[in-house]
FINUDREN-562231 format. One record per residue (C-alpha): z, y, x; residue number from 1; residue in three letters. Coordinates in nm, 4 decimals, m for minus. Example, Ala and Ser with C-alpha at 12.3 -4.5 7.8 and 13.67 -1.06 7.14 Angstrom:
# FINUDREN-562231
ATOM|z|y|x|i|aa
ATOM|0.7800|m0.4500|1.2300|1|ALA
ATOM|0.7140|m0.1060|1.3670|2|SER
***
This chain:
# FINUDREN-562231
ATOM|z|y|x|i|aa
ATOM|11.0647|12.2664|10.4686|1|MET
ATOM|10.8091|12.4898|10.2978|2|LYS
ATOM|10.9166|12.7071|10.0071|3|SER
ATOM|10.7705|12.6672|9.6584|4|ALA
ATOM|10.5385|12.9626|9.7140|5|LEU
ATOM|10.4279|12.8551|10.0618|6|GLU
ATOM|10.3470|12.5009|9.9447|7|SER
ATOM|10.1125|12.6304|9.6728|8|PHE
ATOM|9.7901|12.4240|9.6714|9|ASN
ATOM|9.4752|12.5372|9.4889|10|VAL
ATOM|9.3049|12.1986|9.5356|11|SER
ATOM|9.4736|12.0575|9.2233|12|SER
ATOM|9.2637|11.9947|8.9119|13|ILE
ATOM|9.4983|12.2170|8.7080|14|LYS
ATOM|9.3917|12.5761|8.6288|15|PRO
ATOM|9.4988|12.8150|8.9053|16|ILE
ATOM|9.7089|13.0253|8.6665|17|ARG
ATOM|9.9117|12.7139|8.5750|18|ASP
ATOM|9.9660|12.6237|8.9399|19|LEU
ATOM|10.0817|12.9776|9.0150|20|ILE
ATOM|10.3120|12.9746|8.7117|21|TYR
ATOM|10.4673|12.6430|8.8199|22|GLU
ATOM|10.5109|12.7585|9.1808|23|SER
ATOM|10.6804|13.0873|9.0896|24|ILE
ATOM|10.8921|12.9132|8.8260|25|ARG
ATOM|11.0076|12.6558|9.0821|26|GLN
ATOM|11.0876|12.9337|9.3308|27|ALA
ATOM|11.3074|13.0999|9.0662|28|ILE
ATOM|11.4894|12.7785|8.9734|29|PHE
ATOM|11.5475|12.6845|9.3379|30|GLU
ATOM|11.6831|13.0289|9.4204|31|GLY
ATOM|11.4016|13.1240|9.6572|32|GLU
ATOM|11.3384|13.4132|9.4181|33|LEU
ATOM|11.6695|13.5641|9.3083|34|LYS
ATOM|11.7661|13.7876|9.0134|35|PRO
ATOM|11.6451|14.1402|9.0835|36|GLY
ATOM|11.3721|14.0365|9.3287|37|ASP
ATOM|11.0453|14.2245|9.2684|38|ARG
ATOM|10.7265|14.0316|9.1925|39|LEU
ATOM|10.4296|14.2403|9.3089|40|VAL
ATOM|10.0874|14.1114|9.2022|41|GLU
ATOM|9.9138|14.2184|9.5231|42|LYS
ATOM|10.1765|14.0620|9.7495|43|GLU
ATOM|10.1806|13.7349|9.5539|44|LEU
ATOM|9.8004|13.7188|9.5521|45|ALA
ATOM|9.7907|13.7632|9.9298|46|GLU
ATOM|10.0658|13.5097|9.9911|47|LYS
ATOM|9.9104|13.2469|9.7629|48|MET
ATOM|9.5528|13.3384|9.8628|49|GLN
ATOM|9.4218|13.3895|9.5106|50|VAL
ATOM|9.2957|13.6832|9.3068|51|SER
ATOM|9.5334|13.9024|9.1103|52|ARG
ATOM|9.4042|13.7898|8.7687|53|THR
ATOM|9.5702|13.4420|8.7634|54|PRO
ATOM|9.8834|13.6006|8.9124|55|ILE
ATOM|9.8930|13.8445|8.6214|56|ARG
ATOM|9.8424|13.5608|8.3698|57|GLU
ATOM|10.1192|13.3533|8.5278|58|ALA
ATOM|10.3604|13.6471|8.5257|59|LEU
ATOM|10.2846|13.7092|8.1590|60|ARG
ATOM|10.3766|13.3480|8.0798|61|LYS
ATOM|10.6974|13.3711|8.2853|62|LEU
ATOM|10.7931|13.6885|8.1010|63|GLU
ATOM|10.7396|13.5143|7.7668|64|THR
ATOM|10.9686|13.2377|7.8889|65|GLU
ATOM|11.2350|13.4954|7.9746|66|GLY
ATOM|11.2428|13.4304|8.3483|67|LEU
ATOM|11.1112|13.7730|8.4546|68|ILE
ATOM|11.1086|14.1198|8.3014|69|LYS
ATOM|10.9578|14.4671|8.3425|70|HIS
ATOM|11.2001|14.7291|8.4699|71|VAL
ATOM|11.1039|15.1011|8.4492|72|PRO
ATOM|11.0109|15.2512|8.7876|73|ARG
ATOM|11.0670|14.9152|8.9555|74|LYS
ATOM|10.8049|14.6857|8.8077|75|GLY
ATOM|10.8340|14.3126|8.7429|76|VAL
ATOM|11.1587|14.1518|8.8611|77|VAL
ATOM|11.3262|13.8136|8.8352|78|VAL
ATOM|11.5642|13.8145|8.5409|79|LYS
ATOM|11.9197|13.6910|8.5811|80|GLY
ATOM|12.1142|13.5124|8.3082|81|PHE
ATOM|12.3988|13.6734|8.1153|82|THR
ATOM|12.7062|13.4667|8.0165|83|PRO
ATOM|12.5799|13.4593|7.6559|84|ASP
ATOM|12.2432|13.3214|7.7695|85|GLU
ATOM|12.4131|13.0587|7.9854|86|ILE
ATOM|12.6266|12.9515|7.6885|87|ILE
ATOM|12.3165|12.9320|7.4684|88|GLU
ATOM|12.1263|12.7171|7.7197|89|ILE
ATOM|12.4213|12.4825|7.7712|90|TYR
ATOM|12.4679|12.4544|7.3929|91|SER
ATOM|12.1042|12.3526|7.3462|92|ILE
ATOM|12.1255|12.1007|7.6287|93|ARG
ATOM|12.4514|11.9663|7.4857|94|GLN
ATOM|12.2903|11.9053|7.1459|95|ALA
ATOM|11.9795|11.7436|7.2952|96|LEU
ATOM|12.1642|11.5137|7.5358|97|GLU
ATOM|12.4192|11.4127|7.2728|98|ALA
ATOM|12.1253|11.3019|7.0570|99|LEU
ATOM|11.9560|11.1244|7.3480|100|ALA
ATOM|12.2631|10.9235|7.4473|101|ILE
ATOM|12.2858|10.7686|7.0997|102|THR
ATOM|11.9358|10.6274|7.1497|103|TYR
ATOM|12.0118|10.5317|7.5090|104|THR
ATOM|12.2942|10.3127|7.3809|105|VAL
ATOM|12.0430|10.1332|7.1581|106|LYS
ATOM|11.7473|10.1139|7.3957|107|ASN
ATOM|11.8787|10.0875|7.7520|108|ILE
ATOM|11.7887|9.7699|7.9424|109|THR
ATOM|12.0042|9.5579|8.1703|110|GLU
ATOM|11.7846|9.6630|8.4642|111|VAL
ATOM|11.8572|10.0292|8.3908|112|GLU
ATOM|12.2294|9.9595|8.3562|113|ILE
ATOM|12.2260|9.7854|8.6944|114|LYS
ATOM|12.0608|10.0918|8.8528|115|LYS
ATOM|12.3183|10.3227|8.6962|116|LEU
ATOM|12.6059|10.1090|8.8238|117|LYS
ATOM|12.4639|10.1268|9.1757|118|ALA
ATOM|12.4293|10.5046|9.1495|119|LEU
ATOM|12.7899|10.5373|9.0311|120|ILE
ATOM|12.9025|10.3471|9.3407|121|GLU
ATOM|12.6926|10.5750|9.5598|122|ARG
ATOM|12.8308|10.8843|9.3844|123|MET
ATOM|13.1858|10.7612|9.4482|124|SER
ATOM|13.1097|10.7283|9.8202|125|GLU
ATOM|12.9481|11.0725|9.8390|126|LEU
ATOM|13.2368|11.2314|9.6496|127|THR
ATOM|13.4806|11.0810|9.8965|128|GLU
ATOM|13.2656|11.2100|10.1848|129|GLU
ATOM|13.2394|11.5515|10.0157|130|ASP
ATOM|12.8609|11.5389|10.0642|131|ASP
ATOM|12.7555|11.7978|9.8067|132|THR
ATOM|12.3787|11.7896|9.8653|133|VAL
ATOM|12.3341|11.4124|9.8399|134|ASN
ATOM|12.5883|11.3901|9.5593|135|LEU
ATOM|12.3923|11.6457|9.3592|136|PHE
ATOM|12.0658|11.4564|9.4146|137|ASN
ATOM|12.2243|11.1218|9.3248|138|THR
ATOM|12.3832|11.2741|9.0157|139|SER
ATOM|12.0421|11.4042|8.9095|140|GLN
ATOM|11.8928|11.0574|8.9523|141|GLU
ATOM|12.1745|10.9120|8.7395|142|PHE
ATOM|12.1106|11.1675|8.4645|143|ASN
ATOM|11.7347|11.1095|8.4732|144|GLU
ATOM|11.7693|10.7338|8.4261|145|ILE
ATOM|12.0312|10.7807|8.1545|146|LEU
ATOM|11.8055|11.0208|7.9626|147|ILE
ATOM|11.4822|10.8233|8.0108|148|LYS
ATOM|11.6590|10.5166|7.8779|149|SER
ATOM|11.6570|10.6731|7.5310|150|CYS
ATOM|11.2803|10.5939|7.5221|151|LYS
ATOM|11.1962|10.9130|7.3279|152|MET
ATOM|10.9275|11.1043|7.5254|153|PRO
ATOM|10.9375|11.4322|7.3316|154|ARG
ATOM|11.3154|11.4516|7.3481|155|LEU
ATOM|11.3058|11.3713|7.7203|156|ILE
ATOM|11.0584|11.6561|7.7823|157|ASN
ATOM|11.2788|11.9033|7.5960|158|LEU
ATOM|11.5861|11.7990|7.7924|159|ILE
ATOM|11.4002|11.8251|8.1235|160|ASN
ATOM|11.3016|12.1827|8.0417|161|THR
ATOM|11.6615|12.2926|7.9878|162|TYR
ATOM|11.7901|12.0946|8.2841|163|GLN
ATOM|11.5577|12.3018|8.5041|164|GLU
ATOM|11.7163|12.6210|8.3727|165|TYR
ATOM|12.0622|12.4900|8.4558|166|LEU
ATOM|11.9859|12.3386|8.7961|167|GLU
ATOM|12.1011|12.6356|9.0005|168|ARG
ATOM|12.4177|12.6683|8.7885|169|PHE
ATOM|12.5020|12.3034|8.8589|170|ARG
ATOM|12.4477|12.3497|9.2320|171|VAL
ATOM|12.7126|12.6230|9.2291|172|VAL
ATOM|12.9758|12.4215|9.0428|173|THR
ATOM|12.9181|12.0969|9.2355|174|MET
ATOM|13.0351|12.2710|9.5506|175|GLY
ATOM|13.3938|12.2513|9.4249|176|LYS
ATOM|13.5839|11.9303|9.4927|177|ARG
ATOM|13.7674|11.9311|9.1603|178|GLU
ATOM|13.4334|11.9528|8.9797|179|ARG
ATOM|13.2963|11.6656|9.1870|180|LYS
ATOM|13.5920|11.4472|9.0887|181|LEU
ATOM|13.5752|11.5496|8.7245|182|SER
ATOM|13.1998|11.4870|8.7033|183|ALA
ATOM|13.2352|11.1441|8.8650|184|LEU
ATOM|13.5052|11.0464|8.6161|185|LYS
ATOM|13.2857|11.1680|8.3281|186|ASP
ATOM|12.9842|10.9717|8.4504|187|HIS
ATOM|13.1870|10.6527|8.4865|188|LYS
ATOM|13.3236|10.6855|8.1321|189|GLU
ATOM|12.9806|10.7652|7.9852|190|ILE
ATOM|12.8262|10.4617|8.1549|191|LEU
ATOM|13.1064|10.2366|8.0287|192|GLN
ATOM|13.0543|10.3602|7.6726|193|ALA
ATOM|12.6815|10.2867|7.7074|194|VAL
ATOM|12.7562|9.9367|7.8413|195|ILE
ATOM|12.9928|9.8825|7.5466|196|ASP
ATOM|12.7160|10.0032|7.3109|197|ARG
ATOM|12.9583|10.2567|7.1655|198|ASP
ATOM|12.7257|10.5387|7.0558|199|ALA
ATOM|12.9944|10.7578|6.9011|200|ALA
ATOM|13.2124|10.7482|7.2119|201|LYS
ATOM|12.9152|10.8050|7.4447|202|ALA
ATOM|12.8069|11.1055|7.2393|203|LYS
ATOM|13.1550|11.2596|7.2500|204|GLN
ATOM|13.1830|11.2000|7.6253|205|LEU
ATOM|12.8473|11.3673|7.6921|206|VAL
ATOM|12.9484|11.6688|7.4841|207|GLU
ATOM|13.2806|11.6934|7.6697|208|ASN
ATOM|13.1096|11.6570|8.0086|209|HIS
ATOM|12.8653|11.9394|7.9414|210|LEU
ATOM|13.1385|12.1610|7.7976|211|GLN
ATOM|13.3333|12.1101|8.1191|212|GLY
ATOM|13.0252|12.1960|8.3233|213|ALA
ATOM|12.9759|12.5160|8.1237|214|LEU
ATOM|13.3391|12.6234|8.1662|215|GLU
ATOM|13.3239|12.5514|8.5410|216|ALA
ATOM|13.0159|12.7685|8.5831|217|TYR
ATOM|13.1453|13.0545|8.3683|218|LEU
ATOM|13.4622|13.0573|8.5780|219|GLU
ATOM|13.2485|13.0870|8.8929|220|THR
ATOM|13.0320|13.3519|8.7257|221|PHE
ATOM|13.3369|13.5677|8.6478|222|ASN
ATOM|13.4754|13.5279|9.0003|223|ILE
ATOM|13.1449|13.6280|9.1629|224|ASN
ATOM|13.0574|13.9216|8.9365|225|LYS
***
């Protein structure tokens, strides 16, 4: 499988600087580029077969977003997240998804509920098999349908942005069996609250689920420091 940087394609109708920005951003989120890795304009330009100007513009945008930073005598490097930043990101996501689930309860269709039920069954099987990769992907699909069911495009876009930030954190925590079991239980309860059209309960369950996810990651963060 090609990496995010290797699969860069200049044939898209998007401006080159935007394509470069998206490719580097994806490489950071997927862990191809890790905290502390140097981003050298010349090397990136050669690898992506473009001039240095759009590389520079893309890096400027990534720095504004807080994903990279300038370090004296080292240059531009990928920026890691501190515990305080992780807490802030989770808190924002918690607020956004708690809002979304109240609208999901109102707007979700029977077709969407049927899809979510099928995904819960698949997640149960994958949890039992301890298949972390497929469980993570199936869990993402469940979350995407649940969020899209709120039928609020701007809110969905905001949530997607913060979910990208947290993707690599979730990969770490989902490797633990106790977290797999806890997440499955949470998803089952959230879906049942949605089916029951109980917005208050669904909101509380989403908040609890994301708080548990935050605590699980912070525990891993402290262990691996």
